[in-house]
MIDOSE-1310 file (N, C-alpha, C; in nm, 2 decimals, decimal comma, always signed):
residues 282
mftp	+8,74/+12,99/+8,67/+8,67/+13,11/+8,65/+8,58/+13,14/+8,77; +8,45/+13,12/+8,75/+8,35/+13,15/+8,85/+8,30/+13,01/+8,90; +8,22/+13,02/+9,01/+8,14/+12,91/+9,05/+7,99/+12,94/+9,03; +7,94/+12,91/+8,91/+7,81/+12,96/+8,87/+7,69/+12,89/+8,94
lpsp	+7,71/+12,77/+8,99/+7,61/+12,70/+9,06/+7,67/+12,64/+9,19; +7,59/+12,63/+9,29/+7,64/+12,57/+9,42/+7,66/+12,42/+9,39; +7,77/+12,37/+9,46/+7,80/+12,23/+9,44/+7,78/+12,15/+9,57; +7,73/+12,03/+9,57/+7,70/+11,96/+9,69/+7,83/+11,91/+9,77
apyt	+7,94/+11,89/+9,70/+8,06/+11,84/+9,76/+8,18/+11,87/+9,68; +8,30/+11,89/+9,74/+8,41/+11,92/+9,67/+8,48/+11,81/+9,59; +8,54/+11,84/+9,48/+8,63/+11,74/+9,42/+8,75/+11,82/+9,36; +8,86/+11,80/+9,43/+8,97/+11,88/+9,40/+9,09/+11,81/+9,34
cvlg	+9,10/+11,68/+9,33/+9,22/+11,62/+9,28/+9,19/+11,53/+9,16; +9,29/+11,51/+9,08/+9,27/+11,42/+8,97/+9,34/+11,28/+9,00; +9,46/+11,28/+9,05/+9,53/+11,16/+9,09/+9,59/+11,19/+9,23; +9,53/+11,14/+9,33/+9,59/+11,17/+9,47/+9,53/+11,08/+9,57
pscd	+9,60/+11,06/+9,68/+9,56/+10,96/+9,78/+9,42/+10,99/+9,85; +9,38/+11,12/+9,84/+9,25/+11,16/+9,90/+9,13/+11,13/+9,82; +9,15/+11,09/+9,69/+9,05/+11,07/+9,59/+9,00/+10,93/+9,60; +8,87/+10,91/+9,58/+8,81/+10,78/+9,56/+8,87/+10,72/+9,43
skrt	+8,92/+10,60/+9,44/+9,00/+10,55/+9,32/+8,91/+10,53/+9,20; +8,79/+10,49/+9,21/+8,70/+10,47/+9,09/+8,68/+10,61/+9,03; +8,64/+10,71/+9,11/+8,61/+10,84/+9,05/+8,74/+10,90/+8,99; +8,85/+10,88/+9,05/+8,98/+10,93/+9,00/+9,01/+10,87/+8,86
tlky	+8,99/+10,74/+8,85/+9,01/+10,67/+8,72/+8,92/+10,73/+8,61; +8,79/+10,75/+8,65/+8,70/+10,80/+8,55/+8,74/+10,94/+8,51; +8,77/+11,03/+8,60/+8,81/+11,16/+8,57/+8,93/+11,17/+8,48; +9,03/+11,09/+8,52/+9,16/+11,09/+8,45/+9,14/+11,03/+8,31
sslk	+9,05/+10,93/+8,30/+9,03/+10,87/+8,16/+8,95/+10,97/+8,08; +8,86/+11,05/+8,13/+8,79/+11,15/+8,06/+8,89/+11,26/+8,01; +8,98/+11,29/+8,09/+9,08/+11,39/+8,05/+9,16/+11,35/+7,94; +9,21/+11,22/+7,95/+9,30/+11,17/+7,84/+9,22/+11,16/+7,71
laii	+9,09/+11,11/+7,72/+9,01/+11,10/+7,60/+8,99/+11,24/+7,54; +8,96/+11,34/+7,62/+8,94/+11,47/+7,57/+9,06/+11,53/+7,49; +9,18/+11,51/+7,55/+9,30/+11,56/+7,49/+9,32/+11,48/+7,36; +9,31/+11,35/+7,36/+9,33/+11,27/+7,24/+9,23/+11,31/+7,13
aasi	+9,10/+11,33/+7,17/+9,00/+11,37/+7,07/+9,03/+11,50/+7,01; +9,08/+11,60/+7,09/+9,11/+11,73/+7,04/+9,23/+11,72/+6,95; +9,33/+11,64/+6,98/+9,44/+11,63/+6,89/+9,41/+11,56/+6,76; +9,32/+11,46/+6,77/+9,28/+11,39/+6,64/+9,20/+11,49/+6,56
aawp	+9,11/+11,56/+6,62/+9,03/+11,65/+6,54/+9,11/+11,77/+6,48; +9,21/+11,81/+6,55/+9,29/+11,93/+6,50/+9,39/+11,89/+6,40; +9,44/+11,76/+6,40/+9,55/+11,72/+6,31/+9,51/+11,73/+6,16; +9,39/+11,67/+6,12/+9,36/+11,68/+5,98/+9,34/+11,83/+5,93
tana	+9,29/+11,91/+6,02/+9,27/+12,05/+5,98/+9,41/+12,12/+5,96; +9,50/+12,09/+6,06/+9,63/+12,15/+6,05/+9,71/+12,10/+5,93; +9,69/+11,97/+5,90/+9,76/+11,91/+5,79/+9,71/+11,97/+5,66; +9,58/+11,99/+5,65/+9,52/+12,04/+5,53/+9,56/+12,19/+5,51
laqt	+9,57/+12,26/+5,62/+9,61/+12,40/+5,61/+9,76/+12,41/+5,57; +9,84/+12,32/+5,62/+9,98/+12,32/+5,59/+10,00/+12,29/+5,44; +9,92/+12,20/+5,38/+9,93/+12,17/+5,24/+9,88/+12,29/+5,16; +9,78/+12,36/+5,21/+9,73/+12,48/+5,14/+9,84/+12,58/+5,14
adap	+9,90/+12,60/+5,25/+10,00/+12,71/+5,26/+10,13/+12,67/+5,18; +10,15/+12,55/+5,15/+10,27/+12,51/+5,07/+10,24/+12,50/+4,93; +10,11/+12,51/+4,89/+10,07/+12,50/+4,75/+10,14/+12,61/+4,66; +10,17/+12,58/+4,54/+10,23/+12,68/+4,45/+10,15/+12,81/+4,44
glas	+10,21/+12,92/+4,46/+10,14/+13,05/+4,45/+10,08/+13,09/+4,58; +10,07/+13,00/+4,68/+10,01/+13,04/+4,80/+10,11/+13,05/+4,92; +10,22/+12,99/+4,90/+10,32/+12,98/+5,01/+10,36/+13,12/+5,06; +10,37/+13,21/+4,97/+10,41/+13,35/+5,01/+10,30/+13,42/+5,08
dfsl	+10,17/+13,38/+5,07/+10,06/+13,45/+5,12/+10,02/+13,39/+5,26; +10,04/+13,26/+5,28/+9,99/+13,20/+5,41/+10,11/+13,15/+5,49; +10,10/+13,16/+5,62/+10,20/+13,10/+5,71/+10,12/+13,03/+5,82; +10,17/+12,91/+5,85/+10,11/+12,82/+5,95/+10,21/+12,80/+6,06
sanv	+10,17/+12,82/+6,19/+10,25/+12,80/+6,30/+10,18/+12,72/+6,41; +10,25/+12,66/+6,50/+10,19/+12,58/+6,61/+10,28/+12,60/+6,73; +10,22/+12,56/+6,84/+10,29/+12,58/+6,97/+10,24/+12,48/+7,07; +10,32/+12,44/+7,16/+10,29/+12,35/+7,28/+10,35/+12,41/+7,40
tlat	+10,28/+12,41/+7,51/+10,33/+12,47/+7,64/+10,31/+12,37/+7,75; +10,40/+12,36/+7,84/+10,39/+12,29/+7,97/+10,41/+12,40/+8,08; +10,30/+12,42/+8,16/+10,31/+12,52/+8,26/+10,28/+12,46/+8,40; +10,33/+12,53/+8,50/+10,31/+12,48/+8,64/+10,16/+12,49/+8,68
qyry	+10,09/+12,58/+8,61/+9,94/+12,58/+8,63/+9,89/+12,67/+8,52; +9,76/+12,68/+8,50/+9,69/+12,77/+8,41/+9,62/+12,87/+8,48; +9,65/+13,00/+8,45/+9,58/+13,11/+8,51/+9,52/+13,19/+8,39; +9,39/+13,23/+8,40/+9,33/+13,31/+8,29/+9,27/+13,44/+8,36
rgim	+9,32/+13,55/+8,31/+9,27/+13,68/+8,37/+9,29/+13,68/+8,52; +9,40/+13,61/+8,56/+9,44/+13,60/+8,70/+9,38/+13,49/+8,78; +9,28/+13,43/+8,73/+9,20/+13,33/+8,80/+9,25/+13,19/+8,77; +9,26/+13,11/+8,88/+9,30/+12,97/+8,87/+9,21/+12,88/+8,78
qtnn	+9,27/+12,81/+8,69/+9,20/+12,72/+8,60/+9,23/+12,57/+8,62; +9,34/+12,54/+8,69/+9,37/+12,40/+8,71/+9,40/+12,37/+8,85; +9,34/+12,45/+8,95/+9,35/+12,42/+9,09/+9,50/+12,40/+9,14; +9,58/+12,49/+9,08/+9,73/+12,49/+9,12/+9,80/+12,37/+9,07
kpal	+9,75/+12,30/+8,97/+9,81/+12,18/+8,91/+9,87/+12,21/+8,77; +9,96/+12,14/+8,72/+10,02/+12,17/+8,59/+9,92/+12,16/+8,48; +9,95/+12,23/+8,37/+9,86/+12,24/+8,25/+9,94/+12,21/+8,13; +9,88/+12,13/+8,04/+9,93/+12,11/+7,90/+9,85/+12,19/+7,80
qggf	+9,92/+12,26/+7,72/+9,85/+12,36/+7,63/+9,91/+12,35/+7,49; +9,83/+12,39/+7,39/+9,89/+12,39/+7,25/+9,78/+12,44/+7,15; +9,83/+12,49/+7,04/+9,74/+12,54/+6,94/+9,81/+12,56/+6,80; +9,72/+12,61/+6,71/+9,77/+12,63/+6,57/+9,72/+12,77/+6,53
dlkh	+9,79/+12,84/+6,44/+9,76/+12,96/+6,38/+9,79/+12,96/+6,23; +9,69/+13,01/+6,15/+9,71/+13,02/+6,01/+9,69/+13,17/+5,98; +9,79/+13,23/+5,92/+9,78/+13,38/+5,89/+9,80/+13,40/+5,74; +9,73/+13,50/+5,69/+9,74/+13,54/+5,55/+9,82/+13,68/+5,55
ssgf	+9,89/+13,70/+5,44/+9,97/+13,82/+5,43/+9,88/+13,95/+5,43; +9,75/+13,94/+5,40/+9,66/+14,05/+5,41/+9,63/+14,10/+5,55; +9,66/+14,01/+5,65/+9,63/+14,04/+5,79/+9,52/+13,95/+5,85; +9,45/+13,88/+5,77/+9,35/+13,79/+5,82/+9,41/+13,66/+5,89
yign	+9,35/+13,61/+5,99/+9,40/+13,49/+6,06/+9,29/+13,41/+6,12; +9,32/+13,28/+6,14/+9,23/+13,19/+6,22/+9,32/+13,11/+6,31; +9,26/+13,06/+6,42/+9,35/+12,98/+6,50/+9,27/+12,90/+6,60; +9,33/+12,81/+6,67/+9,28/+12,72/+6,77/+9,38/+12,70/+6,88
wnst	+9,34/+12,71/+7,01/+9,42/+12,69/+7,12/+9,35/+12,61/+7,23; +9,42/+12,52/+7,29/+9,36/+12,42/+7,38/+9,44/+12,41/+7,51; +9,37/+12,38/+7,62/+9,44/+12,36/+7,75/+9,36/+12,27/+7,84; +9,44/+12,19/+7,92/+9,37/+12,11/+8,02/+9,32/+12,21/+8,13
iswl	+9,21/+12,18/+8,19/+9,15/+12,26/+8,30/+9,09/+12,17/+8,40; +9,05/+12,24/+8,51/+8,98/+12,16/+8,62/+8,87/+12,25/+8,69; +8,87/+12,38/+8,65/+8,79/+12,48/+8,73/+8,64/+12,44/+8,73; +8,59/+12,38/+8,62/+8,45/+12,35/+8,61/+8,42/+12,23/+8,70
ddsd	+8,51/+12,13/+8,70/+8,50/+12,01/+8,79/+8,51/+12,05/+8,93; +8,60/+12,15/+8,96/+8,62/+12,20/+9,09/+8,50/+12,27/+9,15; +8,42/+12,33/+9,06/+8,31/+12,41/+9,10/+8,18/+12,32/+9,13; +8,18/+12,20/+9,07/+8,06/+12,12/+9,08/+8,10/+11,97/+9,06
edvs	+8,09/+11,88/+9,15/+8,13/+11,74/+9,14/+8,05/+11,67/+9,03; +7,94/+11,72/+8,99/+7,86/+11,66/+8,89/+7,90/+11,69/+8,75; +8,00/+11,78/+8,74/+8,05/+11,83/+8,61/+8,18/+11,75/+8,57; +8,19/+11,71/+8,45/+8,32/+11,65/+8,39/+8,35/+11,73/+8,27
aple	+8,44/+11,83/+8,28/+8,48/+11,91/+8,16/+8,63/+11,94/+8,18; +8,72/+11,85/+8,13/+8,86/+11,87/+8,16/+8,94/+11,95/+8,05; +8,87/+12,00/+7,95/+8,94/+12,06/+7,84/+8,88/+12,20/+7,80; +8,96/+12,30/+7,77/+8,92/+12,42/+7,71/+8,97/+12,42/+7,57
mdfy	+8,88/+12,46/+7,47/+8,91/+12,47/+7,33/+8,87/+12,61/+7,29; +8,97/+12,69/+7,24/+8,94/+12,82/+7,19/+8,95/+12,83/+7,04; +8,86/+12,89/+6,97/+8,86/+12,91/+6,83/+8,85/+13,06/+6,80; +8,93/+13,11/+6,71/+8,93/+13,26/+6,69/+8,96/+13,29/+6,55
agyg	+8,92/+13,41/+6,51/+8,94/+13,46/+6,37/+8,95/+13,61/+6,38; +9,03/+13,67/+6,30/+9,04/+13,81/+6,31/+9,12/+13,88/+6,20; +9,15/+14,00/+6,21/+9,22/+14,08/+6,11/+9,31/+14,18/+6,19; +9,44/+14,19/+6,15/+9,52/+14,29/+6,21/+9,62/+14,35/+6,11
gtim	+9,68/+14,46/+6,15/+9,78/+14,52/+6,06/+9,83/+14,65/+6,12; +9,90/+14,72/+6,04/+9,96/+14,85/+6,08/+9,88/+14,97/+6,04; +9,85/+15,06/+6,13/+9,78/+15,18/+6,10/+9,88/+15,28/+6,04; +9,99/+15,31/+6,12/+10,09/+15,39/+6,07/+10,21/+15,38/+6,16
gdlt	+10,33/+15,38/+6,11/+10,45/+15,37/+6,19/+10,45/+15,24/+6,28; +10,46/+15,27/+6,41/+10,46/+15,16/+6,51/+10,32/+15,13/+6,57; +10,22/+15,20/+6,52/+10,08/+15,18/+6,57/+10,01/+15,07/+6,49; +9,97/+14,97/+6,56/+9,91/+14,85/+6,50/+9,77/+14,83/+6,56
fdag	+9,69/+14,75/+6,50/+9,55/+14,71/+6,54/+9,53/+14,56/+6,52; +9,43/+14,51/+6,60/+9,39/+14,37/+6,59/+9,24/+14,36/+6,63; +9,16/+14,30/+6,55/+9,02/+14,29/+6,58/+8,97/+14,15/+6,54; +8,88/+14,09/+6,62/+8,84/+13,95/+6,59/+8,73/+13,90/+6,69
vlqy	+8,70/+13,77/+6,67/+8,60/+13,71/+6,76/+8,66/+13,58/+6,81; +8,64/+13,55/+6,94/+8,70/+13,44/+7,01/+8,58/+13,36/+7,07; +8,58/+13,22/+7,04/+8,49/+13,13/+7,10/+8,56/+13,04/+7,20; +8,51/+13,04/+7,33/+8,56/+12,95/+7,43/+8,46/+12,83/+7,43
yypg	+8,52/+12,71/+7,42/+8,43/+12,59/+7,42/+8,48/+12,50/+7,52; +8,39/+12,44/+7,60/+8,42/+12,35/+7,71/+8,34/+12,22/+7,69; +8,39/+12,13/+7,61/+8,32/+12,00/+7,60/+8,32/+11,92/+7,73; +8,21/+11,85/+7,75/+8,20/+11,77/+7,87/+8,06/+11,73/+7,91
dypg	+8,04/+11,68/+8,03/+7,91/+11,64/+8,08/+7,87/+11,73/+8,19; +7,75/+11,78/+8,18/+7,69/+11,88/+8,27/+7,56/+11,83/+8,33; +7,52/+11,86/+8,45/+7,39/+11,83/+8,50/+7,28/+11,92/+8,44; +7,16/+11,87/+8,45/+7,05/+11,95/+8,40/+7,04/+12,09/+8,47
gyts	+7,01/+12,19/+8,39/+6,99/+12,32/+8,44/+7,12/+12,40/+8,46; +7,23/+12,34/+8,43/+7,36/+12,41/+8,44/+7,38/+12,51/+8,33; +7,42/+12,63/+8,37/+7,44/+12,74/+8,27/+7,57/+12,71/+8,20; +7,56/+12,71/+8,06/+7,67/+12,67/+7,98/+7,79/+12,77/+8,00
pdtt	+7,91/+12,71/+8,02/+8,03/+12,80/+8,03/+8,08/+12,85/+7,90; +8,03/+12,80/+7,79/+8,08/+12,84/+7,66/+8,05/+12,99/+7,64; +8,15/+13,06/+7,59/+8,15/+13,20/+7,58/+8,20/+13,25/+7,45; +8,14/+13,36/+7,40/+8,19/+13,42/+7,27/+8,22/+13,57/+7,30
eayl	+8,34/+13,61/+7,27/+8,38/+13,75/+7,29/+8,43/+13,81/+7,15; +8,40/+13,94/+7,14/+8,46/+14,01/+7,03/+8,57/+14,10/+7,09; +8,68/+14,12/+7,02/+8,79/+14,20/+7,08/+8,84/+14,30/+6,98; +8,90/+14,41/+7,03/+8,97/+14,51/+6,95/+9,09/+14,56/+7,03
gfgy	+9,20/+14,55/+6,96/+9,32/+14,59/+7,03/+9,41/+14,69/+6,95; +9,49/+14,76/+7,02/+9,59/+14,85/+6,96/+9,72/+14,84/+7,03; +9,83/+14,84/+6,95/+9,96/+14,84/+7,00/+10,05/+14,95/+6,95; +10,14/+14,99/+7,03/+10,24/+15,09/+6,99/+10,37/+15,05/+7,05
gpva	+10,46/+15,01/+6,97/+10,59/+14,96/+7,02/+10,57/+14,84/+7,11; +10,63/+14,85/+7,23/+10,62/+14,74/+7,33/+10,49/+14,74/+7,41; +10,40/+14,84/+7,39/+10,28/+14,85/+7,47/+10,16/+14,81/+7,39; +10,06/+14,74/+7,45/+9,94/+14,70/+7,38/+9,82/+14,71/+7,47
fkys	+9,71/+14,75/+7,42/+9,58/+14,76/+7,49/+9,48/+14,68/+7,41; +9,40/+14,60/+7,48/+9,29/+14,52/+7,42/+9,16/+14,52/+7,50; +9,05/+14,54/+7,43/+8,92/+14,54/+7,49/+8,84/+14,42/+7,44; +8,79/+14,34/+7,53/+8,71/+14,23/+7,49/+8,56/+14,25/+7,55
halt	+8,47/+14,21/+7,46/+8,33/+14,23/+7,50/+8,25/+14,10/+7,48; +8,19/+14,05/+7,58/+8,12/+13,92/+7,58/+7,98/+13,93/+7,50; +7,97/+13,86/+7,40/+7,85/+13,85/+7,32/+7,75/+13,75/+7,38; +7,79/+13,67/+7,48/+7,70/+13,57/+7,54/+7,72/+13,59/+7,69
nlfg	+7,66/+13,50/+7,77/+7,69/+13,49/+7,91/+7,84/+13,46/+7,92; +7,90/+13,51/+8,03/+8,05/+13,50/+8,05/+8,08/+13,38/+8,14; +8,14/+13,28/+8,08/+8,19/+13,16/+8,15/+8,09/+13,10/+8,26; +7,97/+13,09/+8,21/+7,87/+13,02/+8,30/+7,80/+13,11/+8,40
vads	+7,82/+13,24/+8,40/+7,75/+13,33/+8,49/+7,62/+13,37/+8,42; +7,50/+13,34/+8,48/+7,37/+13,37/+8,42/+7,36/+13,53/+8,41; +7,29/+13,57/+8,30/+7,26/+13,71/+8,28/+7,38/+13,80/+8,28; +7,50/+13,75/+8,23/+7,62/+13,83/+8,23/+7,66/+13,87/+8,09
knsq	+7,58/+13,86/+7,99/+7,61/+13,91/+7,86/+7,65/+14,06/+7,86; +7,74/+14,10/+7,77/+7,79/+14,23/+7,77/+7,89/+14,27/+7,88; +7,95/+14,16/+7,94/+8,06/+14,18/+8,03/+8,18/+14,23/+7,95; +8,27/+14,30/+8,01/+8,39/+14,35/+7,94/+8,52/+14,31/+8,01
yydl	+8,63/+14,31/+7,94/+8,76/+14,29/+7,99/+8,85/+14,39/+7,93; +8,93/+14,46/+8,01/+9,03/+14,56/+7,96/+9,17/+14,51/+8,00; +9,25/+14,51/+7,90/+9,39/+14,45/+7,91/+9,50/+14,54/+7,86; +9,59/+14,58/+7,95/+9,70/+14,66/+7,92/+9,83/+14,59/+7,94
kgnf	+9,91/+14,57/+7,84/+10,03/+14,49/+7,85/+10,15/+14,57/+7,80; +10,27/+14,54/+7,86/+10,40/+14,59/+7,81/+10,50/+14,49/+7,81; +10,58/+14,48/+7,71/+10,69/+14,38/+7,69/+10,81/+14,46/+7,65; +10,91/+14,46/+7,75/+11,02/+14,55/+7,73/+11,15/+14,47/+7,73
etgv	+11,24/+14,50/+7,64/+11,38/+14,44/+7,64/+11,46/+14,50/+7,76; +11,52/+14,41/+7,84/+11,60/+14,46/+7,95/+11,74/+14,49/+7,92; +11,79/+14,43/+7,81/+11,93/+14,44/+7,77/+12,02/+14,35/+7,85; +11,96/+14,26/+7,93/+12,04/+14,17/+8,01/+12,01/+14,03/+7,97
wglk	+12,11/+13,96/+7,92/+12,10/+13,81/+7,89/+11,98/+13,78/+7,80; +11,93/+13,87/+7,72/+11,82/+13,85/+7,63/+11,69/+13,84/+7,70; +11,68/+13,89/+7,82/+11,55/+13,88/+7,90/+11,46/+13,99/+7,86; +11,33/+13,96/+7,86/+11,22/+14,06/+7,84/+11,14/+14,07/+7,97
ldth	+11,11/+14,20/+8,00/+11,02/+14,23/+8,12/+10,88/+14,23/+8,07; +10,79/+14,15/+8,12/+10,65/+14,14/+8,08/+10,56/+14,19/+8,19; +10,48/+14,29/+8,16/+10,39/+14,35/+8,26/+10,25/+14,35/+8,21; +10,16/+14,34/+8,30/+10,01/+14,33/+8,26/+9,93/+14,38/+8,38
igyq	+9,82/+14,46/+8,34/+9,71/+14,49/+8,43/+9,58/+14,48/+8,36; +9,48/+14,42/+8,42/+9,35/+14,40/+8,35/+9,24/+14,42/+8,45; +9,12/+14,45/+8,39/+9,00/+14,47/+8,47/+8,89/+14,39/+8,41; +8,83/+14,30/+8,48/+8,72/+14,22/+8,44/+8,59/+14,27/+8,50
kvrh	+8,50/+14,32/+8,41/+8,37/+14,37/+8,45/+8,27/+14,27/+8,42; +8,20/+14,21/+8,53/+8,10/+14,11/+8,51/+7,96/+14,17/+8,53; +7,88/+14,17/+8,43/+7,75/+14,23/+8,44/+7,66/+14,15/+8,53; +7,58/+14,22/+8,61/+7,47/+14,17/+8,69/+7,52/+14,05/+8,78
fegg	+7,64/+14,07/+8,83/+7,69/+13,97/+8,92/+7,77/+14,04/+9,03; +7,70/+14,06/+9,15/+7,76/+14,13/+9,26/+7,89/+14,07/+9,31; +7,99/+14,14/+9,31/+8,12/+14,09/+9,36/+8,20/+14,02/+9,26; +8,15/+14,01/+9,13/+8,22/+13,94/+9,03/+8,33/+14,01/+8,96
sytd	+8,32/+14,15/+8,96/+8,43/+14,23/+8,89/+8,55/+14,24/+8,98; +8,67/+14,25/+8,91/+8,79/+14,25/+8,98/+8,91/+14,30/+8,89; +9,02/+14,33/+8,95/+9,14/+14,37/+8,88/+9,25/+14,26/+8,89; +9,32/+14,23/+8,79/+9,43/+14,14/+8,80/+9,56/+14,20/+8,74
wsvg	+9,67/+14,15/+8,78/+9,80/+14,21/+8,74/+9,91/+14,10/+8,74; +10,01/+14,13/+8,67/+10,13/+14,03/+8,66/+10,25/+14,11/+8,62; +10,37/+14,05/+8,66/+10,50/+14,10/+8,62/+10,59/+13,98/+8,61; +10,67/+13,97/+8,51/+10,76/+13,86/+8,49/+10,87/+13,88/+8,39
lskd	+10,94/+13,77/+8,37/+11,05/+13,77/+8,28/+11,04/+13,66/+8,18; +11,08/+13,68/+8,06/+11,07/+13,57/+7,96/+11,20/+13,57/+7,87; +11,24/+13,46/+7,82/+11,36/+13,45/+7,74/+11,34/+13,35/+7,62; +11,38/+13,40/+7,50/+11,37/+13,32/+7,38/+11,51/+13,25/+7,37
wgsg	+11,51/+13,11/+7,37/+11,63/+13,04/+7,37/+11,67/+13,00/+7,23; +11,59/+13,04/+7,13/+11,62/+12,99/+6,99/+11,56/+12,86/+6,97; +11,55/+12,82/+6,84/+11,50/+12,69/+6,80/+11,35/+12,68/+6,84; +11,28/+12,79/+6,87/+11,14/+12,78/+6,90/+11,11/+12,77/+7,05
ftts	+11,22/+12,76/+7,13/+11,20/+12,74/+7,28/+11,19/+12,87/+7,35; +11,09/+12,89/+7,44/+11,08/+13,01/+7,52/+11,04/+12,97/+7,66; +11,10/+13,04/+7,76/+11,05/+13,02/+7,90/+11,01/+13,15/+7,95; +10,91/+13,14/+8,05/+10,86/+13,26/+8,12/+10,84/+13,23/+8,26
layi	+10,86/+13,33/+8,34/+10,83/+13,32/+8,49/+10,76/+13,45/+8,53; +10,64/+13,43/+8,59/+10,56/+13,55/+8,62/+10,50/+13,54/+8,76; +10,49/+13,66/+8,82/+10,41/+13,67/+8,95/+10,27/+13,72/+8,91; +10,17/+13,66/+8,96/+10,03/+13,69/+8,92/+9,95/+13,71/+9,04
dtna	+9,86/+13,81/+9,04/+9,78/+13,84/+9,16/+9,65/+13,91/+9,11; +9,55/+13,91/+9,20/+9,42/+13,97/+9,18/+9,36/+14,03/+9,31; +9,26/+14,11/+9,29/+9,18/+14,16/+9,41/+9,04/+14,10/+9,40; +9,03/+13,98/+9,34/+8,90/+13,92/+9,33/+8,84/+13,89/+9,47
dkav	+8,71/+13,90/+9,48/+8,64/+13,87/+9,60/+8,65/+13,73/+9,64; +8,71/+13,70/+9,75/+8,73/+13,56/+9,79/+8,60/+13,48/+9,81; +8,50/+13,55/+9,85/+8,37/+13,49/+9,87/+8,31/+13,44/+9,74; +8,34/+13,51/+9,63/+8,29/+13,47/+9,50/+8,39/+13,37/+9,42
ysns	+8,51/+13,40/+9,43/+8,61/+13,33/+9,36/+8,68/+13,22/+9,45; +8,60/+13,13/+9,50/+8,65/+13,01/+9,57/+8,58/+12,89/+9,51; +8,66/+12,78/+9,50/+8,60/+12,66/+9,44/+8,53/+12,58/+9,55; +8,48/+12,46/+9,52/+8,40/+12,39/+9,61/+8,48/+12,33/+9,73
sgry	+8,61/+12,33/+9,71/+8,70/+12,29/+9,82/+8,74/+12,40/+9,91; +8,69/+12,52/+9,88/+8,72/+12,64/+9,96/+8,85/+12,71/+9,92; +8,92/+12,67/+9,81/+9,04/+12,73/+9,77/+9,01/+12,86/+9,70; +9,08/+12,96/+9,74/+9,06/+13,10/+9,67/+9,13/+13,09/+9,54
tgra	+9,06/+13,11/+9,43/+9,11/+13,09/+9,30/+9,18/+13,22/+9,24; +9,17/+13,33/+9,32/+9,23/+13,45/+9,27/+9,35/+13,49/+9,35; +9,41/+13,40/+9,43/+9,52/+13,43/+9,51/+9,65/+13,44/+9,43; +9,75/+13,51/+9,49/+9,88/+13,53/+9,42/+9,95/+13,40/+9,40
tvll	+10,02/+13,39/+9,29/+10,10/+13,28/+9,25/+10,22/+13,31/+9,17; +10,31/+13,22/+9,15/+10,42/+13,23/+9,06/+10,41/+13,12/+8,96; +10,41/+13,15/+8,83/+10,39/+13,06/+8,72/+10,51/+13,05/+8,63; +10,55/+12,92/+8,61/+10,66/+12,89/+8,52/+10,61/+12,82/+8,40
altk	+10,65/+12,86/+8,28/+10,61/+12,79/+8,16/+10,72/+12,77/+8,06; +10,71/+12,66/+7,99/+10,81/+12,63/+7,88/+10,73/+12,61/+7,75; +10,76/+12,69/+7,65/+10,68/+12,68/+7,52/+10,78/+12,64/+7,41; +10,73/+12,56/+7,32/+10,80/+12,52/+7,20/+10,71/+12,56/+7,08
gf	+10,77/+12,65/+6,99/+10,70/+12,69/+6,87/+10,75/+12,62/+6,75; +10,66/+12,60/+6,66/+10,69/+12,52/+6,53/+10,65/+12,61/+6,41
């Protein structure tokens, strides 16, 4: 995301010949422990929810789904989250027939470590709840609250990257618009409460080989942070292979200010990229 505080020296790799071996081992161990801890914490909840959904009289009202994704990297709102390295992602969703839902989604990250060598935060955990449904015909709506949580070790005085956003979206056929409003500081940027993100998406059937054309344009407004606001866009193709497997390939780019959106190694985190992802749904 951003580089909220200046960092004394870069740290850009997890396992590589240029890394100090002891520091690499510690970073990699922290990452594994974080992923394992998240999985252990999520499993009892998912299991309990599954049992609830399968209980007599409730099976028709609740539906539980899960997903896991392996991607060549993680981009969020066009900005590099894993320093051009692969990302492992996954989550759970519990939906009620009334339209209410809750969920959790997780991903490996490195952008916080990349912005400050004194930070160790290799995992993003998102928790959300909301309500959605049909207004009329093909017109739908979705409203909720999303909490971004970044467990880890931070130096004293570091602005917390944890962020809470409220969102409201509308869809009509293959087109959807979503507005997100930060109820806290935005991803570690001081005094950035009330920042906004505008997201317009379109997913269209091509009629060729079962491919879908996926398009997106978004605008991130960052309050009280000169040079922090930017536009991002993407275009790509996706295909559902059946049995829960989906692949997607997308071109992603932004006009983010290079002077603002560069990590401690000098890498521009808003530069164009091509992202390939494989997802398995359950």
